[in-house]
C-alpha positions as a Markdown table, in Angstrom:
| # | Residue | x | y | z |
|---|---|---|---|---|
| 1 | Unk | -16.8 | -5.5 | -6.5 |
| 2 | Unk | -14.9 | -2.8 | -5.6 |
| 3 | Unk | -14.1 | -0.3 | -7.9 |
| 4 | Unk | -12.6 | 3.2 | -6.3 |
| 5 | Unk | -8.8 | 1.7 | -5.8 |
| 6 | Unk | -6.5 | 4.4 | -4.2 |
| 7 | Unk | -4.4 | 5.9 | -6.9 |
| 8 | Unk | -0.7 | 4.1 | -7.2 |
| 9 | Unk | 2.6 | 6.6 | -8.2 |
| 10 | Unk | 5.8 | 6.2 | -8.2 |
| 11 | Unk | 9.2 | 8.4 | -8.6 |
| 12 | Unk | 10.9 | 7.5 | -11.5 |
| 13 | Unk | 8.3 | 5.4 | -12.9 |
| 14 | Unk | 8.9 | 6.5 | -16.6 |
| 15 | Unk | 12.0 | 4.7 | -16.5 |
| 16 | Unk | 12.0 | 2.4 | -13.5 |
| 17 | Unk | 7.8 | 1.0 | -15.1 |
| 18 | Unk | 8.6 | -2.1 | -11.9 |
| 19 | Unk | 7.8 | 0.4 | -9.1 |
| 20 | Unk | 4.0 | 0.5 | -10.2 |
| 21 | Unk | 4.5 | -3.4 | -10.5 |
| 22 | Unk | 5.7 | -3.5 | -7.0 |
| 23 | Unk | 2.9 | -1.4 | -6.1 |
| 24 | Unk | 0.0 | -3.6 | -7.4 |
| 25 | Unk | 1.2 | -6.4 | -6.0 |
| 26 | Unk | 1.6 | -5.2 | -2.5 |
| 27 | Unk | -1.7 | -4.0 | -2.6 |
| 28 | Unk | -3.1 | -6.7 | -3.5 |
| 29 | Unk | -1.3 | -8.4 | -0.5 |
| 30 | Unk | -2.1 | -5.7 | 1.7 |
| 31 | Unk | -5.6 | -6.0 | 1.1 |
| 32 | Unk | -5.8 | -10.2 | 1.1 |
| 33 | Unk | -4.4 | -9.9 | 4.7 |
| 34 | Unk | -6.7 | -7.1 | 5.7 |
| 35 | Unk | -9.8 | -9.3 | 4.1 |
| 36 | Unk | -8.6 | -12.6 | 6.0 |
| 37 | Unk | -8.4 | -10.5 | 9.3 |
| 38 | Unk | -12.2 | -8.9 | 8.5 |
| 39 | Unk | -11.1 | -5.6 | 7.5 |
| 40 | Unk | -13.9 | -4.4 | 5.5 |
| 41 | Unk | -13.5 | -1.0 | 6.1 |
| 42 | Unk | -9.5 | -0.8 | 5.1 |
| 43 | Unk | -10.2 | -0.2 | 1.2 |
| 44 | Unk | -12.2 | 2.7 | 1.5 |
| 45 | Unk | -10.1 | 5.0 | 3.8 |
| 46 | Unk | -7.4 | 4.7 | 1.2 |
| 47 | Unk | -6.7 | 7.5 | -1.4 |
| 48 | Unk | -3.3 | 7.1 | -2.6 |
| 49 | Unk | -0.4 | 4.6 | -2.4 |
| 50 | Unk | 3.1 | 6.5 | -3.5 |
| 51 | Unk | 6.5 | 4.7 | -3.8 |
| 52 | Unk | 9.4 | 7.3 | -3.0 |
| 53 | Unk | 12.8 | 6.2 | -3.7 |
| 54 | Unk | 12.3 | 2.8 | -1.7 |
| 55 | Unk | 9.4 | 4.2 | 0.4 |
| 56 | Unk | 6.3 | 3.0 | 1.1 |
| 57 | Unk | 3.6 | 6.2 | 1.8 |
| 58 | Unk | 0.2 | 5.5 | 2.1 |
| 59 | Unk | -2.2 | 8.0 | 2.6 |
| 60 | Unk | -5.4 | 7.9 | 4.0 |
| 61 | Unk | -8.8 | 9.6 | 4.3 |
| 62 | Unk | -8.8 | 9.0 | 7.6 |
| 63 | Unk | -6.2 | 7.4 | 10.4 |
| 64 | Unk | -5.7 | 4.1 | 10.2 |
| 65 | Unk | -5.8 | 1.6 | 12.9 |
| 66 | Unk | -2.6 | -0.1 | 14.3 |
| 67 | Unk | -3.6 | -3.4 | 12.9 |
| 68 | Unk | -4.1 | -1.2 | 9.4 |
| 69 | Unk | -0.6 | 0.1 | 9.2 |
| 70 | Unk | 0.6 | -3.3 | 10.2 |
| 71 | Unk | -0.7 | -5.1 | 6.6 |
| 72 | Unk | 1.1 | -2.9 | 5.2 |
| 73 | Unk | 4.8 | -2.8 | 6.7 |
| 74 | Unk | 4.1 | -6.5 | 6.3 |
| 75 | Unk | 3.1 | -6.2 | 2.6 |
| 76 | Unk | 6.1 | -4.3 | 1.8 |
| 77 | Unk | 8.5 | -6.1 | 3.6 |
| 78 | Unk | 7.8 | -8.7 | 1.9 |
| 79 | Unk | 9.7 | -10.3 | -1.3 |
| 80 | Unk | 6.7 | -9.2 | -3.3 |
| 81 | Unk | 7.4 | -5.4 | -1.9 |
| 82 | Unk | 10.7 | -3.5 | -1.0 |
| 83 | Unk | 12.2 | -5.9 | 1.0 |
| 84 | Unk | 12.0 | -3.0 | 4.0 |
| 85 | Unk | 10.0 | -1.4 | 6.5 |
| 86 | Unk | 10.0 | 2.3 | 4.8 |
| 87 | Unk | 6.8 | 2.7 | 5.4 |
| 88 | Unk | 4.7 | 6.3 | 6.2 |
| 89 | Unk | 1.6 | 7.2 | 6.7 |
| 90 | Unk | -0.3 | 10.3 | 5.6 |
| 91 | Unk | -3.8 | 11.4 | 6.4 |
């Protein structure tokens, strides 16, 4: 069991707590995609997820692969996410 999950935060989370719930769903979706691809190192690279006014910002310890970036793009664009392609990566 992995216990060192990334920090999850959102702009206006005090007045819009559903943003944190959405990030938790998106995190699970992206983790599932990575697991299905056998990408076990995926979770070890993450430091934080942040929803900034509808843009998902993913913070990494080290540079992600294109496949790892795609997991977030798919998750954020899905019905459990924001439904958009607004994803940024910081490392």
